[in-house]
N, C-alpha and C positions, 0 to 999 in steps of 0.2 A: 504494499500500499504506500502510495506516494506521501511524503511528508509535506505539511503546509509550509508555504513560503511566507514568512512574517518579517515585517519591518517595525520593530517596537519603537513606539514614539519616544521613549526614554533611553534608547541605545546610546552607549558611551557616556551618559551623564553619571555623576557621582551616586554612590550607593547611599550615603548619608542623607536623610530626608530633607534637612534644611538645606544643604548644598544643592540637592537635586531640584528643589523648588526655585532656587535662585537661578540655576542653569536653564530651567525651563523658560523663565521670564527673559533671560539674556538671549537665549536662542530665538525666542519670538521676535526679538528686535532685528535679527540678522538673517533669518532663514529665507526670506524671500528677497534679499538684496540681489542685484545683478551680479553676475560672475565676471571677475577680472582674471583672465588667464594670460598673464604677460610672458610666459615662457613655456613652450611645448613643441611637439614634433608631429602634429597632424599634418596631413597632406593638403596643400593649398588647392590641389586640382579638385578635391571634393567640392569646394565652395565655388570655384571657378566654373566647372562643368555642371554641378548640381544634378548629377546622374544618380539613379538608385543604387545603393550598396548592393553587392551581388548576392551574397548569402550569409548565413549566420557564422560558418566556419571562417570565411575570409574576412568578415568584419571583426569577430571576437577573438578567434583562436590564432590564426596564422600570424598576425602581426604583433601579438602581445608577449613579449619575452617573459613577464611575470608569470604567465600561465604555462607556457610550454617548457620553461626551464624546471619548474616543478614536476611536470610530467616526465621530462627527460631524465631527471634525477632518479625516478623510479623505473628506469629502463625502457621507456616508451620512445622509439626512434622518432626524430623530428620529421621524417619523410611520411610517417603515418599520420601526422597532424596537419599536413597541408602547408607546412612551412616551405617557402621557396628557397631554392639553393642557388649557387652560382650558375648552375646550368639552366636556370630558368624556373617557371612556375612549377609547383608541386604536381605530380600526376595522381596524388592521393584522391580518392572519392570523398568530396566534401562531407556527405552525410555520414560515411564511416568514421571520418576524423572527428566529427561532432559526437558520435556515439562513444567513441573512446574518452573524449573529454567528459561527457556526462557520466560515464561509468566510474570515473576516478574523482568525483567531486569531493570525496572524503579527504583527499590529499590537501585540500585547501582549508580544512577546519582551522579556525584561529588565525588565519592570514588576513591581510588587508584585502587581497583579491576576493576572498569570500564575501566580505562586506560590500565591496564595489559591485560584484556581480549581482548580489542579492538586490541592491538598490536598482540597478539597470533593468533586471528581469522584473521586479515588482513595480516600480515606479514608472519605467519608461514603456515596458511592453505589457504590463498589467497581469502577469502570471500570479496565480495563487497557490501553485504547488511547486515545490522545489525541483530543480533539475536533477535528474537521476537516470539510471539505466532505463527505468520504466517510462519516464516522460521525455525521453531524448528525442524521439521522432516528432512527438506533439510540439515540443519547443522548436525543433528545427523548421517545421512546416509553418507554424504560426508566425515565427520570427521572419521567414522568407516572405510570407504574405504581406506582412506589414511593410517590410523594406521595399516592396514593389509599389506601395502607395505614395501618393504626393506628400503625406503627413510625415513620412520618414526620410524624405530627401535631405541631404546635408543642410541646406539653408533653412528648412522648416524646423529641423531639430535644433539648429543653432538658435533660432528665435524662441523655440519652446523652452530651451534651457535658460533663457534670459542671460546669454552671454553678451556683456557690453563690448568686450575686446578680447581678441584671441591672437596670440603671436605664433607663427610658425618659425621654423629655423632653417636657413639655407646657407650653403657655402658660397664663397666668392666666385667659384667657378660655375655656379649654377644659374639657370635662367630664372628671371622673375616674371615670365609670361603669365602664369596663373594669377599672380597678384595684379598684374595689369588688366587681366580679364575681369577680375572681380571688381576692380574700380570702374571699369567701362560698363559693367552690367547694370548699373543703376540700383542694385540690391543694397540695402542699408546696413548690412552686417559689417562690422569692423574686424577684418582679418588682415594682419600686418605681418611683416617678416622681422627676423633678427639676423645679425651678421655673425656667422660662425667661420672664422678664417682658418681654423685648424688644418684643413687639407693643404693649404699653401704655406703653412708655418711649420708643421711638423714633418721634417724630412724623413722620419721613420714610418710615415703613413705610406702605405703601399701604392696610393694614388698620387703621391706628392708631385712627381715630374709631369704627369698628364695634366693635373690640376693647375700647376704653375703655367704650363704652356697655354691652357685654356684662359687663365687669369690674364695673360698678357693679350690674347686675342680680344677678349671682351672690353678691356680698358684702353687698349691702343698704346700701352706703355711698354718700355723695355724692362721687363721684370727680371732680366739677368744682370741688371746694375742696381746697386743698393738704392740710389736716389729714385730710379724708375720704379723699383719694387715698392717703395714706400709710397710714391705718388699713386701707384695702382691701387693700393689700399684706400687712399683718400678718395680717389675717383669712385671705387666700388661702395664705399661707405655712403657717399652722397647718393648714389643711385639706390641703395637700400633705404635711405631715409625718404627718398621720393616714393618708395613703395610702403612707406609708413613705419619703418623701423625706428625704434626708439632706444634699442640696446644692442650690444655685442655680446657674444658668448664664447667662452674659451675653456674647452675640456682637456686641460693638459694633465699629465701624469702626476705633477707636483705643483705646488703653489710658487716655486722658485721664481724670483725675479732678478734682473741684472740691469745695470746702468753703465754700460761700456763706453769708453772714448770712441768717437766716430771712426777712427781708423781701425780700431780693433773690431768693432761691429761689422765694418765693411769687409775685413779679411775673413771674419767668421761666416758671413753671408756667402762669399765666394766659395768657401769650403763646403757649405751646406748645399749649394746648387750644383756643385760638381759631383755630388753623389758620394763623396769620400769622407763625410763627417763620422767621427766616432759617436758612440752613445753619449759621452760627456759633451761633445760639441753640439750634438742635437739638443741636448737638454739646455745648454748655455744659450742656444739660439732661441728656444722657446721662451726662456727667461727673459732675454733681451726684448722679445717681441711683445710681452706683457707690458713692459714699460713703454715701448713704442705705442701700443695701443691705448694706454692711458693717456699719453701725450696727445694723440688724435682725438680722444674722447673729450679732453679738456678744450680742444678747439671746436669740435662740432657738436658737442652736447650729448652724444650717445652714452647711456648708462652701460657700465662694463660689468659683465658677470664672470666670475671665476669658479669653475666646477672641477676641482682637482681631486686626485687621490683614487682613480680607478684604474686597476690593471686590466685593460681591455683585451677581450678576445683570448682569455686564458687558456681555453680549451683549443689546442692547435688543430685537432681533427675537425672540429666544428667550424673553426675559422677557414680552414682550407677547403672544406666542402660547401659551407653555407655563407661564409663572409662574415661581415661585421654585425654587431648588435643582435646576437642570437642567444642572449641569456647567459653568456660565459664571462661577463665582466665582475670583477672581484675587488671589494674595498681594500685599500692599503692604508698604513699609517701615514699621516700627513702633518708636516710641521709648517707653521705660518709665521711665527715671531721673527726668526732669521730670514726665512724664504721671502717675506714680503718688505723687508727693511729697505733694499735699494729702491723700490718703487715708492715706498712711504717717505724715504728721504728726499726724493725728488718732488712728490706730488701729495703727500699725506695731508698737508694742511690747507689745501685748496678747498674752497667752498662751492665751486662750480663744477665739481667733478663728483661722481658717485660710482663706488666699486662695491659690488654685492658678492660676499663671499658665501660659498657652500662648503660642505664637507660631507665625507663618508666616514670620517674618523670622530666619533662622538667624544673620544677622550680629550679633544682639543676644545670642546665648547667653553668650559668654565676656566680652563688653564690659559688658553690663548685667544680664541675668537671673541668671547664676550669682553675681555680687557681691551683688546685692540679696538673692537667697534665702540666701546664705551669711551674711547679717547680721540681717535683720529676723525676729523670731520668728513673725509671721503668715504668711510667705511660703513657699510650696513651688512647685517647677517640675513642671508637667504634662509627659507624655511627647511625643515627636515626633508631630506632628499633622498630619492631612490630607495634603498634598502630601509631607510628610516621614515619613509612617507607611510606612517602607521600610527595607530593611537599611542602605543607606548613610546614611539620614537618622537612624536609631537609633544607628549608630556615631558619627556627627558629634555628636549630642546628648551621648553619654557623653564623648567626647573633649574636648568644649569646656565642659562644666560640671562634670565630677567634680572637678578639681583645686581648684576655688574653692568650689563648693557641697557637695561630697561626694555620697554616695548617699542620705543620709538626709534630705536636704532636697528629694528628689524622691518622686514618689508611685507608682513602678511604672509599670504599663502600663494604658491603657484603649483600647478599640477604636473608640469613636465611629463606629458604623456603623449603617446601615439594613439591611445585608445579613446577616441572621440566621445563614445557614449558614456564612458565612466567619468567624464569631467564633472557633471553635477554631483555624482557620488563622492568623488574626492574632495571637493569643496564642502560638501555637507559634513563629511567626517572632520575636516579641519574646523569648521565653525562649531561643531559640537564639542570637540576637544577643547578649543579655546574658551568656550562658554563654561565648561566644567572647571577649567583651571582658574578662571576669574571668579567663579562661584566660591571656590575654596577660599580664595583671598577675601571675599566678602564675608563668609562665615567666620573666618578668623579674625575679622575686624581690622583687615589691612587695607581694605578699600571700601568706600561705600557703594552701594548698588548703582547709583547714578553714574559714578566714575567707571564702574565696570560695564555699564551699558554703552558709554561713549567708547570705551576701549574695544568692546566687541565689534561695534560698527567700524572702527578704525582698522582693526586687524582683518576684518572680512572684506573691506572695500576701499577705505580711504588710503591706507598705507601702500598697498600694491599700485593703486592708481597714481599716487604721488611719486612713489619711488622709480616707476618706470615711465614717468612723464607721459601718461596715457591721455591727458587733456590737450596735448600738443598736436596741431594739425600736421599732416604730412607737408613737406617743404614745397612741393610742387606737384601738379598732376602728372601721372605716368603717361607721357605722350607715346612711348613705345617701349616695349619690354626689352631687356637685355639679360 
């Protein structure tokens, strides 16, 4: 017999009755606020073309590394789940892949994925029975039927989810055609881009040389010279701003920065583009480019995000067969105090520059990140990220950073997801956790309830909107895409 699918109205709230009552009232002030999604990885073609999503497997399972990494850990091959490989789209039968997913729902018990899926299945699709082996085909058919309707096209869901702004992420070698199409369409949804220059900065990236060549073609600059290379970044950043970008994003292995003399930086650049850089030289170049990107952000106003500390593509077999971003990225220890000092020595006291720091190393919250953000004007703390985008991860973040950095040196929540339909679920979890945390402070008489209500609204809406400058119009209409 199928289990009921329930979304308890008090989920994630404190157990203690007084705190739970406060959390309910605070949540009432934020639950219907518009969603600000300032950093993510959804596909802009969805909103440009507004075509129906194909089927349940290709929408939910095949692109979501949170889901298939768990299944893979239990011995289920990725090819059986519809995950595309380097050879192209999977030949797996989508219905069979969905059945495997449904039969293994027990693997997700207690995980954030379980909560997100329950929210999507219940609140978005209206299911009242849980996904299981017994309900797999009913789910698959009902989801596919709804996906074929106009109400479940990407733009309709965007509007239904009350998304005020959503940022995708593109590299400097990528086209912005879809963003241009969105702007031309007349649709009112705000879908913007973010500048992710890693492919033309990280010479250890397997696409570096090809991306660098394309970078030069798009910008018309001599990217094989240091000055031309830097000018190409400036040109591309401006083009991204014309597509609505308000931020850059840097996914480096570490948070290391450098501030080399010009001649030394130029020599290092020539070594990097020659293909002969050692691992240490590649790391130094990435470090120098964080400082160069900060300098450019001070000039053009783009907010700078640093997402360090992931050992990407740890599983060589999976990387060789399936490529990047297939659930095999592993957190590493990350140091910030010494790593960021060259950048902070140069720009740390500027008031017209914002650098948002993220971490996968929670041990750095109270020891390094909160003290840094609690002092330097340019620094803000990004929310719990990736493996820590979870109820306990969010609580740990607030507990370990608030006393030193406060709330207003953080930037609220961003979902950082490819899974479009989970965006409302993720924001709902963050709002509930923050309301619970604030309720505890109220019941401990550390805040009054009106202060907590103002804070709840700021954390859910005002802080991300302000930090990412999302009230700023695009610099110019996109006459033609590049």
